[in-house]
C-alpha positions in Angstrom: -35.2 27.6 5.8 -32.6 29.9 3.8 -30.2 28.0 1.3 -27.0 28.7 3.6 -28.9 26.9 6.6 -29.7 24.0 4.1 -26.3 23.5 2.6 -24.6 23.3 6.5 -27.6 20.8 7.3 -26.8 18.9 4.3 -23.0 18.8 4.6 -23.6 17.5 8.3 -24.4 14.2 6.7 -20.9 13.6 5.7 -19.4 14.4 8.9 -21.7 11.7 10.7 -21.3 9.3 8.2 -17.2 9.6 8.0 -17.1 9.5 11.8 -19.8 6.8 12.9 -19.1 3.0 13.6 -22.2 1.2 12.6 -23.4 -0.6 9.6 -26.6 0.5 7.5 -27.7 1.0 3.9 -26.8 3.8 2.3 -27.5 5.1 -1.0 -25.3 4.6 -4.2 -24.5 6.4 -6.9 -22.1 6.8 -10.1 -19.4 9.0 -9.3 -19.1 10.6 -13.0 -20.3 13.8 -14.1 -23.4 15.2 -12.2 -24.0 18.6 -14.0 -27.4 19.1 -12.5 -26.2 19.2 -8.7 -24.4 22.3 -8.0 -21.5 22.4 -5.0 -21.4 24.9 -2.0 -18.7 26.9 -2.4 -19.4 29.7 -0.2 -16.8 31.3 2.4 -17.4 30.7 6.1 -17.8 33.9 8.6 -15.2 33.9 11.4 -17.9 32.4 13.9 -18.7 29.6 11.6 -14.9 28.6 11.3 -14.5 28.8 14.9 -17.4 26.4 15.4 -16.0 24.1 12.9 -12.8 23.7 14.6 -14.1 23.5 18.2 -15.8 20.1 16.8 -12.2 18.4 17.0 -10.8 20.4 19.8 -10.6 17.5 22.0 -8.7 15.7 19.6 -6.0 17.5 18.4 -6.3 21.2 20.2 -3.3 22.7 18.3 -2.5 19.9 15.7 -0.7 21.3 12.5 -1.0 24.7 13.6 1.8 25.8 11.2 0.3 23.9 8.1 -3.1 25.8 9.1 -1.2 29.0 8.8 -0.1 28.4 5.4 -3.1 26.6 3.9 -6.1 28.5 3.1 -9.1 26.5 4.3 -12.4 28.4 4.0 -15.2 26.3 4.9 -17.0 25.5 8.1 -17.0 21.8 9.4 -21.1 21.2 10.3 -21.8 19.1 13.6 -25.5 17.1 13.0 -25.5 13.6 12.8 -26.4 11.1 10.2 -26.5 7.5 8.9 -22.8 6.3 9.5 -21.1 4.7 6.6 -17.9 2.5 7.7 -15.9 0.8 5.4 -15.0 -2.2 7.0 -13.8 -4.2 3.9 -11.6 -1.6 2.7 -10.2 -1.2 6.2 -9.2 -4.9 6.0 -7.9 -4.5 2.9 -5.8 -1.3 3.7 -4.3 -2.9 6.7 -2.7 -5.8 4.6 -1.5 -3.2 2.1 0.1 -0.6 4.6 1.8 -3.9 6.6 3.3 -5.0 3.7 4.7 -1.7 2.5 5.8 -1.4 6.4 7.6 -4.4 6.1 9.7 -3.6 3.0 10.1 -0.2 4.6 11.5 -1.6 8.2 12.5 -5.5 8.2 13.4 -6.3 4.6 17.0 -5.3 5.0 17.2 -7.4 8.3 15.4 -10.3 6.8 17.4 -10.6 3.9 20.8 -10.6 5.8 19.2 -13.6 8.0 18.2 -15.4 4.4 21.7 -15.3 3.3 23.5 -16.1 6.5 21.1 -19.2 6.9 21.8 -20.3 3.4 25.6 -19.4 3.9 25.9 -21.8 6.7 24.2 -24.6 4.7 27.0 -23.8 1.9 29.9 -24.0 4.5 28.9 -27.2 6.1 28.0 -28.9 2.6 31.6 -27.8 1.3 33.4 -29.2 4.8 31.9 -32.7 4.3 32.6 -32.9 0.4 36.2 -32.0 1.4 36.4 -35.0 3.8 38.1 -38.5 2.6 35.0 -40.1 4.0 31.6 -39.2 5.4 29.8 -41.4 8.0 26.4 -42.1 8.1 26.2 -40.4 11.1 27.7 -37.4 9.9 25.3 -37.7 6.6 22.3 -37.6 9.2 23.4 -34.6 11.1 23.9 -32.8 7.9 20.2 -33.7 6.9 19.3 -32.1 10.3 21.3 -29.1 9.6 19.7 -28.5 6.1 16.2 -28.7 7.9 17.1 -26.2 10.3 18.5 -23.6 7.4 15.5 -24.0 5.8 13.5 -23.2 9.1 15.5 -20.2 9.2 14.9 -19.2 5.6 11.3 -19.5 6.2 11.5 -17.5 9.5 13.1 -14.8 7.3 10.8 -14.5 4.1 7.9 -16.1 4.8 5.0 -15.3 4.2 6.3 -12.2 2.3 7.9 -14.6 -0.5 7.1 -18.1 -1.3 10.7 -19.1 -2.1 11.0 -21.0 1.2 8.9 -23.9 0.4 10.8 -24.5 -2.8 13.9 -24.5 -0.8 12.9 -26.5 2.1 11.9 -29.0 -0.9 15.4 -28.9 -2.2 17.6 -29.0 0.6 15.5 -31.7 1.9 16.0 -33.8 -1.0 20.2 -33.1 -1.3 19.6 -34.4 2.4 17.8 -37.5 2.0 20.4 -38.5 -1.3 23.7 -37.8 1.1 22.1 -39.9 3.6 20.8 -42.7 1.0 24.4 -42.9 -0.5 26.4 -42.6 2.8 24.1 -45.7 3.8 25.6 -47.6 0.8 29.1 -46.4 0.9 28.9 -44.8 -2.2 31.5 -41.8 -1.5 31.6 -40.5 -4.9 28.2 -39.9 -5.0 27.9 -38.5 -1.4 30.3 -35.9 -2.4 28.5 -34.9 -5.7 25.2 -34.5 -4.0 27.4 -32.4 -1.2 28.5 -30.0 -3.8 25.3 -29.9 -5.6 23.5 -28.8 -2.2 26.7 -26.1 -1.9 25.7 -25.0 -5.4 22.2 -24.4 -4.6 22.8 -22.8 -1.5 25.1 -20.5 -2.9 22.9 -19.8 -5.9 19.7 -19.1 -4.0 21.4 -16.9 -1.4 23.4 -14.7 -4.0 22.7 -11.1 -4.6 21.7 -11.7 -8.3 18.8 -14.5 -6.7 17.8 -11.9 -4.4 17.6 -8.8 -6.7 15.5 -11.0 -9.2 13.2 -13.0 -7.1 13.5 -11.3 -3.5 13.7 -7.7 -4.9 11.9 -4.7 -2.8 12.3 -2.4 -5.7 10.6 -3.2 -8.0 8.4 -5.1 -5.6 6.5 -8.3 -7.1 5.1 -10.4 -4.2 1.8 -10.5 -2.3 1.9 -6.7 -2.1 0.8 -6.4 -5.7 -1.5 -9.0 -5.4 -3.2 -7.2 -2.6 -3.5 -3.7 -4.3 -5.0 -5.4 -6.9 -8.8 -5.8 -7.5 -9.2 -8.8 -9.6 -6.9 -10.6 -11.9 -4.0 -9.3 -13.4 -4.8 -7.9 -17.0 -1.4 -8.2 -19.3 -2.8 -6.0 -22.0 -3.7 -3.2 -19.3 -0.9 -3.5 -16.1 -1.5 -1.2 -13.1 2.1 0.0 -11.8 2.3 1.5 -8.2 4.8 4.0 -7.2 4.9 4.0 -3.4 6.7 5.9 -0.5 6.4 4.9 3.0 6.8 8.5 4.2 7.5 7.7 7.8 11.1 6.7 6.7 11.3 7.7 3.4 11.6 4.0 1.6 10.3 4.4 -2.2 9.6 1.7 -4.4 7.8 0.5 -7.5 5.5 -2.5 -7.2 3.9 -4.4 -10.1 4.1 -7.5 -12.3 8.0 -7.4 -12.9 7.6 -9.9 -16.4 5.3 -10.1 -19.0 3.7 -13.3 -19.6 4.4 -13.5 -23.0 7.9 -11.7 -22.8 10.7 -13.4 -20.9 12.4 -9.9 -20.2 11.7 -7.8 -17.2 10.1 -4.3 -17.4 12.3 -1.7 -18.0 11.8 1.6 -16.4 14.3 4.8 -16.9 12.8 6.9 -13.9 13.0 6.3 -10.2 9.5 5.7 -8.3 7.8 8.9 -6.9 10.6 12.0 -7.2 11.0 14.3 -4.5 9.0 17.0 -6.6 6.4 14.6 -7.2 6.1 13.8 -3.7 6.1 17.4 -2.4 3.2 18.5 -5.0 1.1 15.3 -3.7 1.8 16.6 0.0 1.0 20.1 -0.5 -2.4 19.2 -2.2 -3.5 17.2 0.7 -1.8 19.3 3.4 -5.2 20.5 5.3 -5.7 16.6 5.7 -2.8 15.6 7.3 -3.6 15.2 11.3 -0.3 14.3 13.0 -1.3 13.6 16.6 -1.6 9.9 17.3 -0.8 8.7 13.7 1.6 6.1 13.2 2.7 6.2 9.7 1.7 7.7 6.5 1.9 6.1 3.0 1.6 7.5 -0.9 0.3 4.8 -3.4 0.2 6.5 -7.1 -1.5 4.0 -9.2 -0.6 4.2 -13.4 -2.8 2.3 -15.7 -0.6 0.8 -18.5 -1.2 -0.2 -22.3 1.0 -3.0 -23.4 2.2 -2.7 -26.8 4.5 -5.3 -28.6 7.5 -3.0 -27.9 6.8 -2.2 -24.4 4.8 -4.5 -22.3 3.8 -1.6 -19.8 3.5 1.1 -22.8 6.0 3.4 -21.3 9.4 3.4 -19.4 8.2 6.7 -18.0 5.3 6.3 -15.8 3.9 9.6 -14.7 2.5 10.5 -11.1 -0.9 12.2 -11.3 -2.3 13.5 -8.2 -5.8 12.6 -8.8 -4.8 8.9 -9.1 -2.5 9.1 -5.7 -3.8 7.7 -2.7 -2.3 9.2 0.4 -3.0 6.7 3.6 -2.7 8.0 7.3 -2.7 5.1 9.9 -3.5 5.9 13.2 -2.8 4.0 16.8 -6.6 3.1 16.8 -10.2 3.6 15.1 -10.9 6.0 17.8 -7.8 7.9 17.0 -8.7 7.9 12.9 -12.0 9.5 14.1 -10.9 12.1 15.7 -8.1 12.5 12.9 -11.5 12.6 10.7 -12.9 15.4 12.7 -9.7 17.3 12.6 -9.2 17.2 8.7 -13.0 18.0 8.0 -12.9 21.1 10.3 -10.4 22.4 7.5 -12.4 21.4 4.4 -15.6 22.1 3.0 -18.2 19.3 2.3 -20.2 18.5 -1.2 -23.7 19.7 0.1 -25.2 16.3 -1.4 -23.1 14.7 1.5 -25.8 12.2 2.2 -25.0 10.6 -1.5 -21.2 9.6 -1.4 -18.9 8.9 -4.3 -19.1 4.8 -4.3 -16.0 3.2 -5.3 -16.6 -0.6 -5.2 -17.5 -1.4 -1.9 -16.4 1.8 -0.2 -17.7 4.9 0.0 -16.2 8.5 0.0 -17.1 11.8 1.0 -16.4 14.9 -1.4 -14.5 17.7 0.2 -13.0 20.7 -1.3 -10.6 23.1 -0.1 -7.7 26.1 -1.1 -4.1 25.5 -0.8 -2.0 28.3 -2.1 -4.9 30.3 -3.5 -6.4 27.6 -5.8 -9.3 25.1 -4.8 -9.0 21.5 -4.5 -11.7 19.0 -5.2 -10.9 15.5 -3.5 -12.6 12.1 -2.0 -12.1 11.5 1.6 -13.1 8.3 3.8 -12.2 6.6 6.9 -11.6 2.7 7.0 -10.9 1.6 10.6 -7.7 3.3 12.0 -7.3 4.5 8.2 -7.9 8.0 6.8 -7.6 7.8 3.1 -7.6 10.8 0.6 -7.4 10.7 -3.3 -8.6 12.3 -6.5 -6.8 15.3 -5.4 -7.5 18.1 -8.6 -8.6 21.8 -9.4 -11.2 20.0 -11.4 -14.8 19.9 -9.9 -16.1 16.2 -8.7 -19.0 16.8 -11.3 -16.8 17.9 -14.1 -14.7 14.8 -14.4 -15.0 12.0 -17.3 -14.4 8.4 -16.2 -12.8 9.6 -12.6 -12.7 6.4 -10.5 -11.9 3.7 -13.7 -8.5 3.2 -12.5 -9.3 3.3 -8.6 -12.0 0.3 -9.1 -8.9 -2.0 -10.4 -7.6 -1.4 -7.0 -7.8 -2.2 -3.3 -10.1 0.7 -2.8 -12.8 -1.0 -4.5 -12.4 -4.8 -3.5 -10.9 -7.8 -3.8 -7.2 -7.2 -2.9 -6.0 -10.7 -2.9 
């Protein structure tokens, strides 16, 4: 059997592994240097290229035709079958991450409006009663019920994305109980005092200052940060995420916003994911973008920090590296993602040792290469449920990288995720 034929057959294992849907054991390996194993970089013949594209024709006949014209993709897609490697835990974690990003991008503004409206209503009711000469027990009981409704509306607006609703519920319930107690005793001074305290509290937690500090969406510091992380927070080695929900253009930082030993918040001198950085990443991943049946796209750039006494994150200007940026495409179903993977793989080459995937924690990734604008890029691609994920885009070949994946292993890509 000649060398080209062996390369095609080996590459076919990765395709079936990425597209399959049944669990099985697969060999695991460290994704660091493999200088003893060469990679296949042969340029396909026109016939091979046509055969590779035909594999996914039923999924995406003309999808991204313009992109294909501008992108040099020089390797075929093999069509044989091999042991599938599903990433079910990664699929679950990625769904949790993307759904939270989507909430901030699409629903957060309306949620904050409903949150403020509920607290404004509670404040106004408290002040109206406080201005009365006398508050009857029936009015005090009605006020307590009103505060309970305010707390319910607050929870409907922000839960489970933020946990502040529990504290607000407890505080409003305490004010309502005290107003009833002193109204029952006829202690008008204490009734007025508690009413004004309730109004002051509602005004405080509904203020712009409080929302910007405790319920912010840039930077985000809610359960999304926990979902992005693998393991506990490390103050000396914090991770910062720069996120763009490409479907709407929403951008934000996500990180633990205060160092445990410092009362001052992190201070960053630059916005998250500038236009130039975003465009550079998307150019590098362009052959892997498949539009058909896609529901949304998300970029997550990961920056590891080193805390110092002066700078809790180690820098006020966090960089965006393509090799540490994750591009996530979410499709309408697992089947749609499987078809999108076939289209993407029809545009790239696959490491000839594809039956030995790169392992990042509990997830497995295939090593791919392709040409963009005259340069050869090397990256890692995997499918997880309805998602297609790619990361590690670089002109440096996989086997020539030192320590690649150390940062990725501290994220949801490898495990945990809250």
